[in-house]
C-alpha positions as CSV (number, residue, x, y, z in Angstrom):
1,X,8.1,-70.3,44.3
2,X,11.2,-72.5,44.3
3,X,10.1,-75.2,46.6
4,X,7.7,-78.3,46.5
5,X,4.0,-77.6,46.6
6,X,1.4,-79.9,47.5
7,X,-2.4,-80.0,48.2
8,X,-4.5,-82.8,49.3
9,X,-8.2,-82.2,49.4
10,X,-9.0,-86.0,50.0
11,X,-12.2,-87.3,48.7
12,X,-13.2,-83.8,47.6
13,X,-10.4,-83.3,45.4
14,X,-11.0,-83.3,41.5
15,X,-8.8,-82.3,38.6
16,X,-10.7,-79.0,38.1
17,X,-10.1,-78.1,41.8
18,X,-6.1,-78.8,41.8
19,X,-6.1,-77.0,38.2
20,X,-7.6,-74.1,39.6
21,X,-5.2,-74.1,42.6
22,X,-2.3,-74.6,40.5
23,X,-3.2,-72.0,38.0
24,X,-3.5,-69.5,41.1
25,X,-0.1,-70.4,42.3
26,X,1.6,-70.0,38.8
27,X,-0.3,-66.5,38.7
28,X,1.4,-65.6,42.0
29,X,4.8,-66.8,41.0
30,X,4.6,-64.7,37.8
31,X,3.9,-61.5,40.0
32,X,6.3,-62.2,43.1
33,X,9.4,-64.0,41.5
34,X,12.8,-62.4,41.5
35,X,13.8,-64.8,38.7
36,X,11.2,-63.7,36.2
37,X,12.5,-60.4,34.7
38,X,9.0,-58.9,34.0
39,X,7.3,-60.0,37.2
40,X,6.0,-57.1,39.4
41,X,8.6,-57.3,42.2
42,X,11.5,-57.2,39.5
43,X,9.9,-54.0,38.0
44,X,9.5,-52.5,41.3
45,X,13.4,-53.2,42.1
46,X,14.6,-52.0,38.6
47,X,12.8,-48.8,39.0
48,X,14.1,-48.0,42.5
49,X,15.1,-44.4,43.0
50,X,13.4,-43.7,39.5
51,X,9.8,-44.0,39.6
52,X,6.7,-45.7,41.1
53,X,5.5,-48.8,39.5
54,X,1.9,-49.7,38.8
55,X,1.0,-52.9,40.5
56,X,-2.0,-55.5,41.1
57,X,-4.1,-55.4,44.1
58,X,-2.8,-58.7,45.3
59,X,0.9,-57.4,45.0
60,X,0.0,-54.1,46.9
61,X,-2.0,-56.1,49.8
62,X,1.2,-58.4,50.3
63,X,3.6,-55.1,50.5
64,X,1.0,-53.0,52.7
65,X,0.7,-56.4,55.0
66,X,4.5,-56.8,55.3
67,X,4.9,-52.9,55.9
68,X,2.1,-53.1,58.8
69,X,4.2,-56.1,60.5
70,X,7.3,-53.9,60.1
71,X,5.8,-51.1,62.0
72,X,4.2,-53.4,64.6
73,X,7.7,-55.4,65.2
74,X,10.1,-52.3,65.0
75,X,11.4,-53.4,61.6
76,X,12.4,-57.0,62.9
77,X,10.5,-58.0,59.3
78,X,11.9,-55.9,56.8
79,X,11.2,-56.8,53.0
80,X,13.9,-54.2,51.9
81,X,16.6,-56.7,53.1
82,X,17.3,-57.9,49.7
83,X,20.8,-56.1,49.4
84,X,22.0,-58.0,52.4
85,X,20.5,-61.3,51.3
86,X,22.3,-60.8,47.9
87,X,25.4,-59.7,49.5
88,X,25.8,-62.9,51.6
89,X,24.5,-65.3,48.8
90,X,23.3,-68.0,51.4
91,X,21.9,-71.0,49.4
92,X,23.8,-70.1,46.6
93,X,27.3,-71.0,44.8
94,X,28.7,-67.7,45.8
95,X,27.9,-67.7,49.7
96,X,30.3,-65.8,51.7
97,X,31.0,-63.6,54.7
98,X,31.2,-60.2,53.8
99,X,33.6,-57.7,55.4
100,X,32.1,-54.7,57.6
101,X,32.7,-52.5,54.8
102,X,30.4,-54.5,52.5
103,X,27.7,-54.9,55.2
104,X,27.7,-51.2,55.9
105,X,27.2,-50.4,52.3
106,X,24.2,-52.9,51.8
107,X,22.6,-51.6,55.1
108,X,22.5,-48.2,53.6
109,X,20.0,-49.5,51.0
110,X,18.0,-51.3,53.7
111,X,15.0,-49.4,55.3
112,X,11.3,-50.5,55.2
113,X,10.2,-47.0,55.9
114,X,11.5,-45.9,52.3
115,X,9.0,-48.1,50.5
116,X,6.2,-46.0,49.5
117,X,2.7,-47.3,48.3
118,X,-0.3,-45.6,47.2
119,X,-3.7,-47.0,45.7
120,X,-2.0,-48.8,42.7
121,X,1.7,-48.5,42.9
122,X,4.8,-49.2,44.9
123,X,8.0,-46.9,45.1
124,X,11.4,-47.7,46.3
125,X,13.0,-44.2,47.3
126,X,16.5,-44.9,46.9
127,X,18.6,-46.2,43.9
128,X,20.0,-49.7,45.0
129,X,17.1,-50.6,47.1
130,X,15.2,-53.8,46.3
131,X,12.6,-55.7,48.1
132,X,12.3,-59.9,48.5
133,X,9.1,-61.1,49.7
134,X,10.2,-64.6,50.3
135,X,9.2,-64.0,54.1
136,X,5.5,-63.5,53.3
137,X,4.4,-64.7,49.8
138,X,4.1,-68.4,50.6
139,X,1.7,-67.5,53.4
140,X,-0.4,-65.3,51.1
141,X,-0.3,-68.1,48.5
142,X,-1.6,-70.6,51.2
143,X,-4.5,-68.3,52.1
144,X,-5.5,-67.9,48.5
145,X,-5.5,-71.8,48.1
146,X,-7.8,-72.0,51.4
147,X,-10.4,-69.7,49.7
148,X,-10.3,-71.8,46.6
149,X,-11.0,-75.0,48.7
150,X,-13.8,-73.2,50.4
151,X,-15.4,-72.2,47.2
152,X,-15.3,-75.7,46.2
153,X,-16.9,-76.9,49.4
154,X,-14.1,-79.1,50.2
155,X,-14.2,-80.4,53.8
156,X,-10.9,-81.0,54.7
157,X,-7.4,-80.3,53.2
158,X,-3.7,-80.3,54.0
159,X,-1.6,-77.8,52.2
160,X,2.0,-77.7,52.1
161,X,4.0,-74.9,50.4
162,X,7.7,-75.8,51.1
163,X,7.0,-76.3,54.7
164,X,4.4,-73.6,55.1
165,X,1.5,-75.6,56.3
166,X,-2.2,-75.2,56.5
167,X,-4.5,-77.5,58.0
168,X,-7.9,-77.2,56.8
169,X,-10.9,-78.7,58.4
170,X,-10.6,-81.8,60.6
171,X,-9.4,-85.4,60.1
172,X,-12.4,-87.7,58.9
173,X,-12.8,-89.0,62.3
174,X,-13.4,-85.6,63.8
175,X,-9.8,-85.3,65.5
176,X,-7.1,-82.7,65.2
177,X,-4.3,-82.8,62.6
178,X,-0.7,-83.4,64.0
179,X,2.1,-81.6,62.6
180,X,5.8,-81.9,63.8
181,X,8.1,-79.4,64.6
182,X,11.7,-80.2,63.5
183,X,14.8,-80.8,65.6
184,X,16.9,-77.9,64.8
185,X,20.2,-80.1,65.7
186,X,18.8,-82.8,63.5
187,X,16.3,-81.7,60.9
188,X,15.9,-85.1,59.3
189,X,15.2,-87.0,62.6
190,X,12.1,-87.7,64.4
191,X,10.5,-84.4,65.0
192,X,11.3,-82.7,68.4
193,X,7.5,-81.8,69.1
194,X,4.2,-82.3,67.7
195,X,1.4,-79.7,67.4
196,X,-2.3,-80.8,67.1
197,X,-4.7,-78.4,65.8
198,X,-7.4,-77.6,63.2
199,X,-8.1,-74.7,60.9
200,X,-4.7,-73.2,61.3
201,X,-1.4,-72.4,59.5
202,X,1.7,-73.5,60.9
203,X,5.0,-71.8,59.8
204,X,8.5,-72.3,60.9
205,X,11.7,-70.2,60.6
206,X,14.8,-71.9,61.7
207,X,18.7,-71.4,61.5
208,X,18.6,-75.1,59.9
209,X,16.7,-74.3,56.8
210,X,19.3,-72.5,54.6
211,X,22.9,-71.8,55.8
212,X,26.6,-72.4,55.0
213,X,29.4,-73.0,57.6
214,X,32.8,-71.2,57.4
215,X,35.6,-71.7,60.1
216,X,33.1,-73.8,62.2
217,X,30.5,-71.0,62.3
218,X,27.2,-71.6,60.9
219,X,25.7,-68.5,58.9
220,X,21.9,-68.9,58.4
221,X,19.6,-66.8,56.0
222,X,17.5,-65.0,58.6
223,X,19.0,-61.5,59.0
224,X,18.8,-58.9,61.5
225,X,18.7,-55.7,59.6
226,X,19.8,-53.8,62.4
227,X,23.1,-55.4,62.4
228,X,23.3,-56.8,58.8
229,X,24.3,-60.4,59.9
230,X,22.3,-63.5,60.7
231,X,20.2,-63.1,63.8
232,X,22.2,-64.5,66.8
233,X,19.9,-64.2,69.9
234,X,20.0,-67.8,70.9
235,X,16.9,-68.8,69.0
236,X,17.0,-72.1,66.8
237,X,13.4,-71.7,65.4
238,X,10.1,-70.0,65.7
239,X,6.9,-71.5,64.8
240,X,3.8,-69.5,64.5
241,X,0.2,-71.0,64.6
242,X,-2.8,-69.0,63.7
243,X,-5.6,-68.8,61.2
244,X,-4.1,-66.4,58.7
245,X,-1.0,-67.8,56.9
246,X,0.3,-64.6,55.6
247,X,0.5,-63.4,59.2
248,X,2.1,-66.7,60.4
249,X,4.6,-66.4,57.3
250,X,5.8,-63.0,58.6
251,X,5.8,-63.4,62.2
252,X,7.9,-66.6,62.0
253,X,10.5,-64.4,60.8
254,X,10.0,-61.4,62.7
255,X,9.8,-63.4,66.1
256,X,12.9,-65.7,65.3
257,X,14.7,-62.2,65.3
258,X,13.0,-60.7,68.3
259,X,13.0,-63.4,70.5
260,X,10.4,-64.4,73.1
261,X,10.3,-61.5,75.5
262,X,9.8,-58.9,72.7
263,X,7.4,-61.1,70.9
264,X,5.2,-61.4,73.9
265,X,5.0,-57.8,74.2
266,X,3.7,-57.1,70.6
267,X,1.3,-60.0,70.2
268,X,-1.6,-58.4,71.7
269,X,-1.5,-55.4,69.3
270,X,-1.0,-57.8,66.5
271,X,-3.8,-60.0,67.4
272,X,-6.1,-57.0,67.7
273,X,-4.9,-55.5,64.3
274,X,-5.5,-58.8,62.4
275,X,-8.3,-60.1,64.5
276,X,-6.8,-63.7,64.8
277,X,-5.4,-65.4,67.9
278,X,-1.5,-66.2,67.8
279,X,0.4,-69.1,69.6
280,X,4.2,-69.4,69.2
281,X,6.7,-72.2,69.8
282,X,10.2,-71.1,70.4
283,X,13.1,-73.7,70.4
284,X,16.4,-72.2,71.6
285,X,19.9,-73.3,70.7
286,X,20.1,-75.9,73.5
287,X,17.0,-77.5,72.0
288,X,14.7,-76.5,74.9
289,X,11.0,-75.2,73.8
290,X,8.8,-72.5,75.3
291,X,5.4,-71.3,74.3
292,X,3.1,-68.2,74.1
293,X,-0.4,-68.3,73.5
294,X,-2.9,-71.3,73.7
295,X,-1.5,-74.4,71.9
296,X,-1.8,-78.2,72.2
297,X,1.8,-79.8,71.9
298,X,3.5,-82.9,72.8
299,X,7.1,-83.8,73.1
300,X,8.4,-86.8,71.2
């Protein structure tokens, strides 16, 4: 998944367990990778505006989950944003600031409502459309790893898929795990905040993760599909804490774009839909933080 993935099952870890986990990750990679030509996502994108593509149940589950979050967040999460992602080229050797005509042309191919699914297939309604599941698939993968850990009767584990964290169980002494939230102004420094939790996924989206600078302006990788440019609402990072990593992954992106006030308005509906509690930590561009929901947090 183009990142470092690590799993620590402590005293319950075995070669058999770890092999099972990384075989599952390899299977997910082969379905969801945009760099594997015969992956399911590439086949769906290649057939945009032409025909529906038969997909696996897990691919359909991920797409349907993303679509539900798009509906509940008024499109703040939009997996059809790939034309914008490719246009800007952030984190590639061809990153650029497009002109307005280029942005407008790309945005004409972005619309989550034009992704059609049925019981076994996905169809992108217009040629030139393409989906990107980078804002959800690591969360899905983390949930699948937790299922494997439970099937092996593992008591506690730390799962880290490129910063998508899942703290399973509690520490040996029964205390909560501590997870740092990076300082957006200096990500390599001491964490700005510490979250203490157990049995939760913690996922952060921040403007310091992938970006480039031009003429003194930072252009990050989280796009507001209503404008076609990186989100610029004063949010530096949004961290989600909940029991479902697929949901935490989606919402970290959506809430980064929405901001605190709009996020607060939709959280009760999302909690009811997904049957889980949600907590959020926002850090703004002045490095001040605020929270939504119940969460144990410490300043460093």
